[in-house]
SETOR-161143 format. One record per residue (C-alpha): residue number from 1; residue in one letter; x, y, z. Coordinates in steps of 0.05 Angstrom, whole numbers. Example, Ala and Ser with C-alpha at 12.3 -4.5 7.8 and 13.67 -1.06 7.14 Angstrom:
BEGIN
+-----+---------+--------+--------+--------+
: num : residuo :     xx :     yy :     zz :
+-----+---------+--------+--------+--------+
:   1 :       A :    246 :    -90 :    156 :
:   2 :       S :    273 :    -21 :    143 :
+-----+---------+--------+--------+--------+
//
This chain:
BEGIN
+-----+---------+--------+--------+--------+
: num : residuo :     xx :     yy :     zz :
+-----+---------+--------+--------+--------+
:   1 :       M :   -775 :   -985 :   1174 :
:   2 :       H :   -807 :   -919 :   1153 :
:   3 :       H :   -857 :   -903 :   1097 :
:   4 :       C :   -808 :   -866 :   1051 :
:   5 :       I :   -743 :   -889 :   1021 :
:   6 :       V :   -690 :   -848 :    985 :
:   7 :       I :   -656 :   -886 :    928 :
:   8 :       I :   -586 :   -863 :    911 :
:   9 :       P :   -550 :   -895 :    851 :
:  10 :       T :   -474 :   -892 :    856 :
:  11 :       Y :   -412 :   -903 :    814 :
:  12 :       N :   -347 :   -877 :    843 :
:  13 :       E :   -378 :   -831 :    895 :
:  14 :       I :   -329 :   -843 :    952 :
:  15 :       E :   -319 :   -768 :    961 :
:  16 :       N :   -393 :   -756 :    972 :
:  17 :       I :   -427 :   -819 :    998 :
:  18 :       E :   -414 :   -813 :   1072 :
:  19 :       N :   -433 :   -740 :   1075 :
:  20 :       I :   -497 :   -749 :   1036 :
:  21 :       I :   -519 :   -808 :   1079 :
:  22 :       R :   -504 :   -772 :   1144 :
:  23 :       K :   -542 :   -711 :   1120 :
:  24 :       V :   -604 :   -751 :   1103 :
:  25 :       M :   -601 :   -788 :   1169 :
:  26 :       S :   -597 :   -722 :   1207 :
:  27 :       L :   -662 :   -695 :   1179 :
:  28 :       V :   -722 :   -685 :   1225 :
:  29 :       V :   -767 :   -725 :   1178 :
:  30 :       P :   -742 :   -797 :   1179 :
:  31 :       F :   -722 :   -826 :   1112 :
:  32 :       D :   -692 :   -894 :   1098 :
:  33 :       V :   -636 :   -897 :   1046 :
:  34 :       L :   -621 :   -949 :    993 :
:  35 :       V :   -555 :   -942 :    956 :
:  36 :       V :   -551 :   -980 :    890 :
:  37 :       D :   -477 :   -985 :    872 :
:  38 :       D :   -452 :  -1007 :    804 :
:  39 :       G :   -387 :  -1040 :    826 :
:  40 :       S :   -351 :   -975 :    842 :
:  41 :       P :   -276 :   -989 :    842 :
:  42 :       D :   -263 :   -931 :    890 :
:  43 :       G :   -294 :   -966 :    950 :
:  44 :       T :   -362 :   -931 :    952 :
:  45 :       A :   -398 :   -995 :    971 :
:  46 :       T :   -347 :  -1011 :   1025 :
:  47 :       K :   -360 :   -944 :   1057 :
:  48 :       V :   -435 :   -956 :   1055 :
:  49 :       R :   -425 :  -1024 :   1090 :
:  50 :       E :   -385 :   -989 :   1144 :
:  51 :       L :   -442 :   -939 :   1154 :
:  52 :       Q :   -493 :   -995 :   1158 :
:  53 :       L :   -462 :  -1013 :   1225 :
:  54 :       E :   -484 :   -945 :   1250 :
:  55 :       F :   -550 :   -940 :   1213 :
:  56 :       S :   -569 :  -1013 :   1211 :
:  57 :       E :   -645 :  -1004 :   1208 :
:  58 :       R :   -647 :   -947 :   1159 :
:  59 :       L :   -590 :   -957 :   1109 :
:  60 :       F :   -591 :  -1010 :   1055 :
:  61 :       L :   -544 :  -1029 :    999 :
:  62 :       R :   -552 :  -1066 :    933 :
:  63 :       E :   -487 :  -1082 :    897 :
:  64 :       R :   -486 :  -1095 :    822 :
:  65 :       K :   -430 :  -1121 :    779 :
:  66 :       G :   -407 :  -1066 :    732 :
:  67 :       K :   -433 :  -1000 :    708 :
:  68 :       L :   -503 :  -1017 :    684 :
:  69 :       G :   -533 :   -948 :    679 :
:  70 :       L :   -575 :   -898 :    719 :
:  71 :       G :   -642 :   -924 :    695 :
:  72 :       T :   -630 :   -997 :    712 :
:  73 :       A :   -603 :   -976 :    780 :
:  74 :       Y :   -668 :   -940 :    796 :
:  75 :       I :   -710 :   -997 :    769 :
:  76 :       D :   -671 :  -1046 :    813 :
:  77 :       G :   -681 :  -1000 :    873 :
:  78 :       F :   -755 :   -990 :    859 :
:  79 :       K :   -767 :  -1065 :    855 :
:  80 :       W :   -730 :  -1079 :    919 :
:  81 :       A :   -766 :  -1023 :    957 :
:  82 :       L :   -834 :  -1044 :    930 :
:  83 :       A :   -821 :  -1114 :    958 :
:  84 :       Q :   -805 :  -1082 :   1025 :
:  85 :       Q :   -873 :  -1047 :   1025 :
:  86 :       Y :   -850 :   -975 :   1023 :
:  87 :       Q :   -904 :   -925 :   1003 :
:  88 :       Y :   -861 :   -867 :    977 :
:  89 :       F :   -798 :   -871 :    934 :
:  90 :       I :   -750 :   -813 :    923 :
:  91 :       E :   -696 :   -810 :    870 :
:  92 :       M :   -635 :   -769 :    890 :
:  93 :       D :   -563 :   -760 :    866 :
:  94 :       A :   -505 :   -774 :    913 :
:  95 :       D :   -465 :   -711 :    896 :
:  96 :       F :   -506 :   -657 :    934 :
:  97 :       S :   -532 :   -628 :    868 :
:  98 :       H :   -599 :   -644 :    901 :
:  99 :       N :   -605 :   -612 :    969 :
: 100 :       P :   -626 :   -664 :   1022 :
: 101 :       D :   -664 :   -608 :   1058 :
: 102 :       D :   -714 :   -610 :   1000 :
: 103 :       L :   -731 :   -683 :   1012 :
: 104 :       A :   -786 :   -665 :   1062 :
: 105 :       R :   -820 :   -619 :   1013 :
: 106 :       L :   -823 :   -672 :    958 :
: 107 :       Y :   -848 :   -724 :   1007 :
: 108 :       Q :   -901 :   -676 :   1035 :
: 109 :       A :   -926 :   -659 :    965 :
: 110 :       C :   -941 :   -733 :    953 :
: 111 :       K :   -971 :   -742 :   1022 :
: 112 :       D :  -1017 :   -683 :   1005 :
: 113 :       G :  -1045 :   -722 :    947 :
: 114 :       Y :   -999 :   -715 :    887 :
: 115 :       D :   -976 :   -780 :    855 :
: 116 :       A :   -908 :   -752 :    835 :
: 117 :       A :   -870 :   -691 :    859 :
: 118 :       I :   -813 :   -664 :    816 :
: 119 :       G :   -757 :   -622 :    845 :
: 120 :       S :   -758 :   -570 :    790 :
: 121 :       R :   -701 :   -525 :    769 :
: 122 :       Y :   -744 :   -484 :    722 :
: 123 :       I :   -813 :   -476 :    754 :
: 124 :       K :   -792 :   -408 :    782 :
: 125 :       G :   -741 :   -380 :    733 :
: 126 :       V :   -674 :   -416 :    726 :
: 127 :       N :   -647 :   -441 :    793 :
: 128 :       V :   -581 :   -474 :    775 :
: 129 :       V :   -514 :   -459 :    810 :
: 130 :       N :   -444 :   -473 :    783 :
: 131 :       W :   -464 :   -496 :    714 :
: 132 :       P :   -431 :   -463 :    653 :
: 133 :       I :   -482 :   -423 :    613 :
: 134 :       G :   -478 :   -473 :    555 :
: 135 :       R :   -502 :   -530 :    598 :
: 136 :       V :   -557 :   -487 :    629 :
: 137 :       L :   -582 :   -469 :    560 :
: 138 :       M :   -578 :   -541 :    536 :
: 139 :       S :   -618 :   -566 :    596 :
: 140 :       Y :   -670 :   -510 :    591 :
: 141 :       F :   -682 :   -518 :    516 :
: 142 :       A :   -683 :   -594 :    524 :
: 143 :       G :   -744 :   -582 :    569 :
: 144 :       I :   -777 :   -541 :    515 :
: 145 :       Y :   -763 :   -596 :    464 :
: 146 :       V :   -791 :   -650 :    509 :
: 147 :       R :   -855 :   -610 :    522 :
: 148 :       F :   -864 :   -597 :    448 :
: 149 :       I :   -856 :   -670 :    427 :
: 150 :       T :   -893 :   -703 :    484 :
: 151 :       G :   -946 :   -652 :    503 :
: 152 :       M :   -928 :   -658 :    577 :
: 153 :       N :   -936 :   -592 :    615 :
: 154 :       I :   -875 :   -604 :    658 :
: 155 :       M :   -823 :   -548 :    662 :
: 156 :       D :   -766 :   -594 :    683 :
: 157 :       P :   -778 :   -662 :    649 :
: 158 :       T :   -705 :   -683 :    654 :
: 159 :       A :   -702 :   -672 :    730 :
: 160 :       G :   -674 :   -729 :    771 :
: 161 :       F :   -700 :   -708 :    840 :
: 162 :       I :   -769 :   -739 :    845 :
: 163 :       C :   -817 :   -771 :    894 :
: 164 :       Y :   -866 :   -824 :    870 :
: 165 :       R :   -925 :   -854 :    906 :
: 166 :       R :   -928 :   -930 :    909 :
: 167 :       A :   -987 :   -936 :    861 :
: 168 :       V :   -948 :   -903 :    805 :
: 169 :       L :   -891 :   -953 :    807 :
: 170 :       E :   -939 :  -1011 :    815 :
: 171 :       N :   -979 :   -991 :    754 :
: 172 :       I :   -921 :   -975 :    708 :
: 173 :       N :   -890 :  -1038 :    679 :
: 174 :       L :   -819 :  -1025 :    704 :
: 175 :       D :   -792 :  -1081 :    659 :
: 176 :       S :   -817 :  -1043 :    598 :
: 177 :       I :   -775 :   -981 :    614 :
: 178 :       K :   -726 :   -977 :    556 :
: 179 :       F :   -675 :   -923 :    572 :
: 180 :       V :   -616 :   -928 :    619 :
: 181 :       G :   -587 :   -857 :    617 :
: 182 :       Y :   -620 :   -790 :    631 :
: 183 :       A :   -675 :   -807 :    581 :
: 184 :       F :   -698 :   -854 :    636 :
: 185 :       Q :   -722 :   -793 :    675 :
: 186 :       I :   -763 :   -769 :    616 :
: 187 :       E :   -792 :   -838 :    604 :
: 188 :       M :   -814 :   -846 :    676 :
: 189 :       K :   -849 :   -778 :    676 :
: 190 :       F :   -881 :   -791 :    609 :
: 191 :       N :   -910 :   -857 :    633 :
: 192 :       T :   -934 :   -825 :    698 :
: 193 :       W :   -968 :   -770 :    658 :
: 194 :       K :   -998 :   -816 :    606 :
: 195 :       Y :  -1028 :   -861 :    660 :
: 196 :       G :  -1065 :   -799 :    686 :
: 197 :       Y :  -1029 :   -791 :    752 :
: 198 :       E :  -1025 :   -722 :    785 :
: 199 :       I :   -957 :   -690 :    779 :
: 200 :       T :   -932 :   -627 :    813 :
: 201 :       E :   -866 :   -589 :    810 :
: 202 :       V :   -833 :   -564 :    873 :
: 203 :       P :   -782 :   -508 :    863 :
: 204 :       I :   -711 :   -526 :    882 :
: 205 :       T :   -641 :   -498 :    871 :
: 206 :       F :   -596 :   -546 :    835 :
: 207 :       T :   -522 :   -540 :    852 :
: 208 :       D :   -470 :   -575 :    809 :
: 209 :       R :   -424 :   -624 :    844 :
: 210 :       T :   -361 :   -598 :    876 :
: 211 :       R :   -331 :   -667 :    888 :
: 212 :       G :   -324 :   -726 :    843 :
: 213 :       V :   -335 :   -731 :    768 :
: 214 :       S :   -399 :   -720 :    728 :
: 215 :       K :   -427 :   -780 :    691 :
: 216 :       M :   -458 :   -738 :    635 :
: 217 :       S :   -434 :   -756 :    565 :
: 218 :       S :   -454 :   -742 :    492 :
: 219 :       K :   -482 :   -813 :    487 :
: 220 :       I :   -529 :   -800 :    545 :
: 221 :       F :   -551 :   -734 :    514 :
: 222 :       K :   -565 :   -766 :    446 :
: 223 :       E :   -606 :   -821 :    480 :
: 224 :       A :   -649 :   -767 :    512 :
: 225 :       I :   -659 :   -728 :    447 :
: 226 :       F :   -678 :   -788 :    403 :
: 227 :       G :   -712 :   -824 :    460 :
: 228 :       V :   -766 :   -771 :    466 :
: 229 :       M :   -789 :   -784 :    394 :
: 230 :       Y :   -790 :   -859 :    409 :
: 231 :       L :   -834 :   -848 :    470 :
: 232 :       K :   -884 :   -807 :    430 :
: 233 :       I :   -887 :   -857 :    373 :
: 234 :       R :   -894 :   -916 :    421 :
: 235 :       S :   -951 :   -881 :    458 :
: 236 :       F :   -994 :   -885 :    395 :
: 237 :       F :   -995 :   -961 :    401 :
: 238 :       K :  -1001 :   -967 :    477 :
: 239 :       H :  -1062 :   -961 :    521 :
: 240 :       Y :  -1052 :   -926 :    588 :
: 241 :       I :  -1101 :   -943 :    643 :
: 242 :       R :  -1091 :   -915 :    713 :
: 243 :       V :  -1097 :   -968 :    767 :
: 244 :       S :  -1098 :   -956 :    842 :
: 245 :       S :  -1059 :   -995 :    894 :
: 246 :       A :  -1124 :  -1025 :    919 :
: 247 :       E :  -1143 :  -1049 :    849 :
: 248 :       L :  -1074 :  -1079 :    838 :
: 249 :       A :  -1079 :  -1115 :    905 :
: 250 :       Q :  -1148 :  -1142 :    885 :
: 251 :       R :  -1121 :  -1166 :    818 :
: 252 :       S :  -1064 :  -1202 :    853 :
: 253 :       T :  -1113 :  -1236 :    900 :
: 254 :       L :  -1156 :  -1259 :    842 :
: 255 :       E :  -1095 :  -1285 :    804 :
: 256 :       I :  -1073 :  -1325 :    865 :
: 257 :       A :  -1143 :  -1352 :    875 :
+-----+---------+--------+--------+--------+
//
């Protein structure tokens, strides 16, 4: 078992899953992979089980019954990986919109001392490939909206390619995360920021999927728009105190005693 795990949520990704796993496994920096599959009827989980015979010590699978949402898939993955004592946790899509070659840069940013490293499409201009201009503008101005409402100085607050240090996920109450769609990404960053953790943005090029079907919908977009206001309002009634891994371990020891 290595120190860093890549968590990949899937639903009907049979066209991509083998290639993305093999690519991650081929990298010089060793990463373990956890696939969280939401009952894909296309056989995605079956393919992962086949690949586990080849990558038995580095590839893991959690199967869930039904399409339960992106956010809950990551929460499920975080909890499992925390229990396995991983120190770094990376969120990544299965469809190659996130380039696996960038995994090492996100991981290194956190090893260098940042608590969260965001693979950012907008930190150096607009680095998006194969998106229609309407979707690019929607994503870009969504970032402006989120920054205005929340006060976060993050250029790509909706990004889904992120590395977290263990202390962040231990301190955030994962059970309190409300959103299940892409607003989940904003909520996680907002909590990380409010707790005072150090966040950096690493420039990446985002390439829209060429295989499979996008999971974006108007419902998911609305959740993100209205969810931002909810996060800001809720923050007025919540105290955010940064806690280190050592302090959390000490608390647990005292509770057991």
